[in-house]
PyMOL CGO cylinders between C-alpha atoms (Angstrom):
from pymol import cmd
from pymol.cgo import CYLINDER

trace = [
    CYLINDER, 13.68, 19.51, -11.89, 11.08, 19.28, -14.49, 0.3, 1, 1, 1, 1, 1, 1,
    CYLINDER, 11.08, 19.28, -14.49, 12.38, 16.45, -16.36, 0.3, 1, 1, 1, 1, 1, 1,
    CYLINDER, 12.38, 16.45, -16.36, 12.67, 14.35, -13.18, 0.3, 1, 1, 1, 1, 1, 1,
    CYLINDER, 12.67, 14.35, -13.18, 9.09, 15.09, -12.27, 0.3, 1, 1, 1, 1, 1, 1,
    CYLINDER, 9.09, 15.09, -12.27, 7.96, 14.29, -15.84, 0.3, 1, 1, 1, 1, 1, 1,
    CYLINDER, 7.96, 14.29, -15.84, 9.80, 10.94, -15.76, 0.3, 1, 1, 1, 1, 1, 1,
    CYLINDER, 9.80, 10.94, -15.76, 8.27, 10.12, -12.37, 0.3, 1, 1, 1, 1, 1, 1,
    CYLINDER, 8.27, 10.12, -12.37, 4.75, 10.84, -13.60, 0.3, 1, 1, 1, 1, 1, 1,
    CYLINDER, 4.75, 10.84, -13.60, 5.34, 8.79, -16.81, 0.3, 1, 1, 1, 1, 1, 1,
    CYLINDER, 5.34, 8.79, -16.81, 6.65, 5.74, -14.73, 0.3, 1, 1, 1, 1, 1, 1,
    CYLINDER, 6.65, 5.74, -14.73, 3.70, 6.17, -12.36, 0.3, 1, 1, 1, 1, 1, 1,
    CYLINDER, 3.70, 6.17, -12.36, 1.39, 5.75, -15.62, 0.3, 1, 1, 1, 1, 1, 1,
    CYLINDER, 1.39, 5.75, -15.62, 3.28, 2.69, -16.65, 0.3, 1, 1, 1, 1, 1, 1,
    CYLINDER, 3.28, 2.69, -16.65, 3.01, 1.05, -13.23, 0.3, 1, 1, 1, 1, 1, 1,
    CYLINDER, 3.01, 1.05, -13.23, -0.72, 1.67, -13.48, 0.3, 1, 1, 1, 1, 1, 1,
    CYLINDER, -0.72, 1.67, -13.48, -0.91, 0.06, -16.89, 0.3, 1, 1, 1, 1, 1, 1,
    CYLINDER, -0.91, 0.06, -16.89, 0.92, -2.92, -15.62, 0.3, 1, 1, 1, 1, 1, 1,
    CYLINDER, 0.92, -2.92, -15.62, -1.39, -3.24, -12.51, 0.3, 1, 1, 1, 1, 1, 1,
    CYLINDER, -1.39, -3.24, -12.51, -4.38, -2.88, -14.69, 0.3, 1, 1, 1, 1, 1, 1,
    CYLINDER, -4.38, -2.88, -14.69, -3.34, -5.87, -16.77, 0.3, 1, 1, 1, 1, 1, 1,
    CYLINDER, -3.34, -5.87, -16.77, -2.49, -7.85, -13.70, 0.3, 1, 1, 1, 1, 1, 1,
    CYLINDER, -2.49, -7.85, -13.70, -5.86, -7.26, -12.33, 0.3, 1, 1, 1, 1, 1, 1,
    CYLINDER, -5.86, -7.26, -12.33, -7.56, -8.11, -15.67, 0.3, 1, 1, 1, 1, 1, 1,
    CYLINDER, -7.56, -8.11, -15.67, -5.55, -11.44, -15.78, 0.3, 1, 1, 1, 1, 1, 1,
    CYLINDER, -5.55, -11.44, -15.78, -6.48, -12.25, -12.17, 0.3, 1, 1, 1, 1, 1, 1,
    CYLINDER, -6.48, -12.25, -12.17, -10.21, -11.63, -12.87, 0.3, 1, 1, 1, 1, 1, 1,
    CYLINDER, -10.21, -11.63, -12.87, -10.07, -13.79, -15.92, 0.3, 1, 1, 1, 1, 1, 1,
    CYLINDER, -10.07, -13.79, -15.92, -8.57, -16.76, -14.14, 0.3, 1, 1, 1, 1, 1, 1,
    CYLINDER, -8.57, -16.76, -14.14, -10.78, -16.01, -11.01, 0.3, 1, 1, 1, 1, 1, 1,
    CYLINDER, -10.78, -16.01, -11.01, -7.82, -15.29, -8.59, 0.3, 1, 1, 1, 1, 1, 1,
    CYLINDER, -7.82, -15.29, -8.59, -8.29, -13.44, -5.42, 0.3, 1, 1, 1, 1, 1, 1,
    CYLINDER, -8.29, -13.44, -5.42, -5.29, -11.21, -5.35, 0.3, 1, 1, 1, 1, 1, 1,
    CYLINDER, -5.29, -11.21, -5.35, -5.71, -10.17, -1.73, 0.3, 1, 1, 1, 1, 1, 1,
    CYLINDER, -5.71, -10.17, -1.73, -5.80, -13.74, -0.69, 0.3, 1, 1, 1, 1, 1, 1,
    CYLINDER, -5.80, -13.74, -0.69, -2.87, -14.54, -3.00, 0.3, 1, 1, 1, 1, 1, 1,
    CYLINDER, -2.87, -14.54, -3.00, -0.81, -11.65, -1.62, 0.3, 1, 1, 1, 1, 1, 1,
    CYLINDER, -0.81, -11.65, -1.62, -1.38, -12.71, 2.07, 0.3, 1, 1, 1, 1, 1, 1,
    CYLINDER, -1.38, -12.71, 2.07, -0.47, -16.32, 1.27, 0.3, 1, 1, 1, 1, 1, 1,
    CYLINDER, -0.47, -16.32, 1.27, 2.64, -15.08, -0.49, 0.3, 1, 1, 1, 1, 1, 1,
    CYLINDER, 2.64, -15.08, -0.49, 3.64, -12.75, 2.37, 0.3, 1, 1, 1, 1, 1, 1,
    CYLINDER, 3.64, -12.75, 2.37, 3.26, -15.57, 4.87, 0.3, 1, 1, 1, 1, 1, 1,
    CYLINDER, 3.26, -15.57, 4.87, 5.62, -17.66, 2.70, 0.3, 1, 1, 1, 1, 1, 1,
    CYLINDER, 5.62, -17.66, 2.70, 8.09, -15.00, 2.33, 0.3, 1, 1, 1, 1, 1, 1,
    CYLINDER, 8.09, -15.00, 2.33, 7.86, -14.35, 6.16, 0.3, 1, 1, 1, 1, 1, 1,
    CYLINDER, 7.86, -14.35, 6.16, 8.60, -17.94, 6.92, 0.3, 1, 1, 1, 1, 1, 1,
    CYLINDER, 8.60, -17.94, 6.92, 11.37, -18.23, 4.29, 0.3, 1, 1, 1, 1, 1, 1,
    CYLINDER, 11.37, -18.23, 4.29, 14.89, -19.08, 5.70, 0.3, 1, 1, 1, 1, 1, 1,
    CYLINDER, 14.89, -19.08, 5.70, 16.67, -16.54, 3.43, 0.3, 1, 1, 1, 1, 1, 1,
    CYLINDER, 16.67, -16.54, 3.43, 14.28, -13.61, 3.03, 0.3, 1, 1, 1, 1, 1, 1,
    CYLINDER, 14.28, -13.61, 3.03, 14.72, -11.29, 0.09, 0.3, 1, 1, 1, 1, 1, 1,
    CYLINDER, 14.72, -11.29, 0.09, 11.99, -8.84, 1.72, 0.3, 1, 1, 1, 1, 1, 1,
    CYLINDER, 11.99, -8.84, 1.72, 12.18, -7.67, 5.17, 0.3, 1, 1, 1, 1, 1, 1,
    CYLINDER, 12.18, -7.67, 5.17, 8.75, -8.18, 7.06, 0.3, 1, 1, 1, 1, 1, 1,
    CYLINDER, 8.75, -8.18, 7.06, 9.88, -7.46, 10.48, 0.3, 1, 1, 1, 1, 1, 1,
    CYLINDER, 9.88, -7.46, 10.48, 7.78, -5.27, 12.69, 0.3, 1, 1, 1, 1, 1, 1,
    CYLINDER, 7.78, -5.27, 12.69, 9.50, -2.17, 14.18, 0.3, 1, 1, 1, 1, 1, 1,
]
cmd.load_cgo(trace, "trace")
């Protein structure tokens, strides 16, 4: 499935572009992404109606 492989590769490149811009914005505004990530995950974990499952298996 060459078309599927190409689409997956192209999508990966687009995700990297998005990530690069997010990192640039975070650096510009002096935001610690790691700290922000863990704070957000704690918030989600303690949310009554979770949209993300963080349960340990």
